[in-house]
N, C-alpha and C positions, 0 to 999 in steps of 0.2 A: 571174803571176796564177793559173794553174792550181794552182801549189803552195799559194798562200794558200787557194784554194777547197777543196783537198783537206784541208788542216789544219783548216779550219772545219767541213767535213763530218765528219771524224773526231771532232772535239770534240763535235759535235752528237749523235753516236750513243753517247756515253759512258753506260754502264749505271749503275744505282744501286749504291751501296757495299754490301758485305757485311760484317757485324759478326761477329767470331769467327775463330779461326785456321783452322777447317776449310774454310771456303767459298772459292770463287774470287772475287776482287775484280771490280768492275765493269770492263767491257772496252770498248776502242775497236774497232769492227768495220768491215769493208769487204768488197766483193765484187770479184773480179777473175777473169775467164775462167770463171765458174761456180763458183769456189772461194769459200766463205764463211770469212773469216779474222778472228780476234779476237786482239788484243794486250792483255794485261791484267797487272795487278800492283799493287803499292803500295810506298810508302816509309813506313817506320815507325821511330819512336823508342820504345825501352823504357828507363825509368829507375826505379831502385829505391833505397829507403832501408832497409837492414837494421837494425832497431832494436836487437837484442840479439845478433846473430850473423851473420857474413858467409857466406851460403849461396847467392849468386847464381852462375849459370853463364851460358853464352852465351844471348842474348836475355833475360838477367836472370831466367830461370826459377829457381824455388827448387829446390835440389838436396838431396835427403834425405841423400845420402852425405857432405855437408859439415857436417851438424849434429853437434856434439859430444855425446857421451853419457857417462853415468856421471861420474866424477871430472873428466873433461876439460871438462865444462860450466863449470867455474870459470875456464877459459882462453878465454872467448869474446871475439871482436872485436865491439865495440859501435859503433853510430852510423856504419855504413859505407854510402857512396853510390857508385853506379856506373851507367853508361848505355851503350847501344850501339844501332846501327841495322842489325844483321846479319839481323834477321828480314825485311827488305825483300826483295821477290821480283819476278820477271818471268816471264811465260809467253806462249806462242803456241799457239792452238788453231785448227785449220782442218778444214773438211769438203769433200771433193771432190764434183764433180757426181754421182758414183756412190754417194755416201753413206758413204764411208770417212772416219773421223775420226782425226786425228793430234793429239797434245798433247805439248808439251815445256815443262817448267817448272823453274825453279831458284830458290834463294835463297842467302844468304851466311852461313848459320849457322856454318859451320866456318871462317869467315874468308876463304874463296874461294867461287866459285860451285859449288854442289853440285846434283846432279840430284834433284829431287823427283818429277816425273812425266815419263815418256818411254814412250808407248804408242801403239798404233793399235787401232782397233776397227771391226768391220763385221758387221752382222746378228747382234748379240748376242755375237760372239766378240771378246774383248779379249786382246791379247798385249803384254807390256812391263811397265814398272814403274808402279804407282799404289797407291792405298790397298789394303791387304789386304782380301780378301773377308770375312775374319773380323774385322769392324770395323763400327761404326755410330756415327753422330753424333746419332741420334734422341734419346737420353736425356742428352746432354751439357749441362752448364751453360756458358754463355758466359763464359769467364774471360779476363782480360788475359794471364795467365801462359800462355806458349806451350805448356808441357807439361801444363797443366791439372791436374785432380784425379786422385788415385788411384782405381782402381775403375771408370773409365769402360769402355764396352763393347769388349772384345776388344783387338786389337793396333792401337794408335793410331799406326801407322807405315805406310810404303809399302814394297812388296817386288815383286820380279820374279814374274810369274805368267802363267798361261793360264787365262782365265775365260770361262764361258758364262752368259749371262743370258737368261731367258725370263720376261717378266712380272715378278712380285715375287720370283721364285726365281733364285738364282745359285749356281754351283758353280765351284770353282777347284782347280788344282794350283799350289802356290806354292814359291818358294825357301824351304827350311826354316829356321826360327829355333829353335835348341836350345841348352841350356846344361847342362853336366855339372859338378856340384860336385867340386872337387878341386884339387890343386896343378898346377904347370906340366906335369908328366909326364902327368897325366890330360887336361889341355887339349890336349896334343900328340896324344894318342891318340883324342880325341873324333872321331866321324864322323857324317855325315848320309847315311843309306843310301837315302833315298827322299824325294819331295816331301811337303810338308804338303798334305793334302786338306781342303777346307772346303766347307760348304754354308750358305747364308743365305736367310732369308725376311724381306723388309722391305716393309711396306705401311702403309696408313692406312684408318681407317673413322670417319667422322664427325669428332669432335674429338680422336680418338686416333691417334697414329702409333706403330708398334711394329716391333720387329726381333728376330729370334732366329737364332742361328747355332751351329754345332758344327764342330769340327776333330779330325783325327787325324794324328799324326806319329810318327816314330821317333826315339828318342834312344839313342845307344850309343857304343861305343869299339872300337878294334882296335889291339892292341899288336904284332901280328904273330904272337903265340902265342895270345892270347885275343881273341875276337871276340864281344862280347855286346851285346844291345840289348833295349829294351822299347818298348812303344807308349804314347804319352801322348795324353790326350784333354782337350778343353776345350769349354765351352758358355757362352753368355750369353743373357740376355733384356734388352731395353731398351724403354722406352716414354715417350711424352710425351702429357699430357692437357691440353687447353685448358679451363681451369676457367671463365674469363670472357674477354671481349675483351681484358682487361688482364693476366690472370694465367694462367700455366701451371705445372704441376709435371712433373718428369721424373726419370728415374733408370735405373739398370742394376744387374743382378746377374750375377756371374761365378763359375764353378767350373772348376778345372783339376786334373788328376791327371797329372803328368808333362808339363805344358805351361805352366809358369809363365813361359816366354819370351813368352807371349801374354797374361799377366796384367799389365795396365798399371800401372806404378810399384810393382811388387813388388821384393823384393830390395834391393840397395843404393840404387837410384834408379829404374831403368826396368824391368828384367826380372829375375826370380828364377831360381834353378837349377831345372831340370826333374827332376833325378834325381841319385843318387850311386852309387858302386860299393860294394856290400856286401862283408863279409869273405870270402864265397865267390866273389867275382868277378861276381856277378849285378848287373844294373842295377836299382836300386830307385827307384821314382818318388816324388816329393814332391808333396803336395796343396797347393792354395791356394784362397783364397776372396776375393772382393772385391765392393764395391758402392759406388754413389754415388747421391745424391739432391739435387735442387735445385729452385729456382723462378726464373722470370723474370717481372718486373713491368714492363709497358710504361706509362710515365708520360705518354706523348704528347709531341709537340713534339720528337721525336728523342731522348728521354731514357728511360733504363731502369735498373732495379736488378736485379742477379743475385746469388743467394746459393746456395752449394753446399757439400756435405760429401762426402768420399770416403775410403775406406780399403781397404787390401789386407792380407792376413795369410797366412803360410805355415806349414804344419804340419811342424816339424822333429823331432817326438817319435820317429819311427821311427829317424831318423838318430842321435839321442842314444842310443836303446836299443841301437843297433848299435855304440856306442863312438866315434862321430865327435865331435871337439871343435868343436861348432858354437855354443858359447855366445856368441861375438861376432858371429854372423850376424844379419842383420836379420830380424825376425819380422813386424813390423807397421809400415806407413806410413799416416799419416792427414793430412788437410788440411781446413781450412775457408777458403773464399774468398768475399768479398763485394765487389761493385764497383758503381760508378755510371758509366754510359756516356752520352755526349752527342754528338749530331750537329749541330754549329752550322750546317753547310751541307752540301749534297749531296756525297758522296764524301769527307767528312772525319769521322773519329771521334776523340774524346778520352775518356779515362777514368782513374779512380783505383780502386785495389783494395787491400783489406786481406787479408793471408794469414797463417794460423797453420798451421805445419807441425810434425808430431811424428813421431818414429821410435822404435821399441822393439826391443831385441835379445832373443835367446833367453834370455840370462842375467838378464834383468830390467832392465838398464841402459836408460835412455831419455834423450831430449833433445828440445828444441823450439826454434822460432824464430818471431819475429814480423817481418813485413815490410810496407812500403807501396810500391805500384808505380804509376807513371804511364805512360800510353801515348798516343801521337798517331799516327794512321794516315791517309795520304792515298792514296786509291785512283784508279786510272785504268783 
C-alpha cells in the first residue's frame, strides 16, 4: 500500500515538459531526511529522411563532414532513412539540508551511457562537469536537431571546470579545448599549458534577455626541442527579444582568434583549428566568425513554429600565404532549419523539421544536403 502511495505521489509531482535539447526535462521529486531530490529525463526517438545525401550521425543530427563536395556531389546517396533513440537521458539532482547541490546526468549518444553533467555547487562555487561558462542558450533557436545551428553562442558542450557565480556574473577556469592544424606528428606534440579562463554576464531587462562572454586560452606544442605557444581569444553576444506574446526573435554573434575550438560547428563539423605552425616554428592563430538568427512563434494549444539560420566561417588566408595546402579545409558551414512542434498532452512533444545544410571549402568546392526529421519525446 505504501509503495502504491509513493508511486502516486511521485507521479503527482511530475513537472512540465521542457522543449529543446538544452533544458532539463520535467522531474519527479521527493524529500527524504531534509534532502530534496529530483529524478528526471526523457525517452526520445529521432528519425530522419535524407532527401539527397546521407549525412546523419548519432541522434540523427546533420553532420557537415559527411556532405560531399565538388565532383563527389555526383556520388550522393539519396532517399536514406534512419532512426535511433540514443538521445534519451536520465539524471538525478539533489540538494542537501545545508544547501549543497549535486547533479549527475547521462545519455546514450555514444551507444553506451556517457556523462553529461557531474558536479556539485555551494554558495556560488561549482566544481565538476557541466555546460561551459563560455556558453549561452539565450539566443538559440529551438531545433529538433540535437547539434542545432552553426553560430550559436560559444561552446555548446560540457566540460570540467571550477566556476564562481555572483548575481548575473560568472567566471571560470576550465579544462582547455584546443586544436592545432597539422599532421599526426603535430597532434602528438600539441599541448595545453594552462586552463581556459572565461567570464560571462547573463541577465534580462523587460522583454529582452541577453548574454555576453569572453575567454582566453593557450594553444601550443612541445616537440622536446621546440616549445612554442600563443594565446587565443574569443567573445560572443546573444539576445532574445519578446516582440509580442506570440513572437520572439533571437540570435548570437561570435568572434574568435586562436579559439575556434569554441566556435560552434566550425571546421569539419563541430570545432575548427585554433592555429597552425608557421615556417619559423611560431604558432600562428586562425580567426573565425559566426552568427545565428531565428524566431519562435507560439501558436497556442501547445503548438509552435521555429525558424533559424546560422553560419560559421574561418579565415585561412594567412595559412595559405604561408604555403600550407589548406584548399580542402572547411571554410564555411551554414544551415537553415524550420520546424513545427506539438504538445498533444503534458510531458509529450512531437515535431517535424526541415533542414538545409551547406559546407564550403577554401578551394571553392561546396556541397549541400536537404533533410526531413521527426522527433517524439516523452519527459518524466
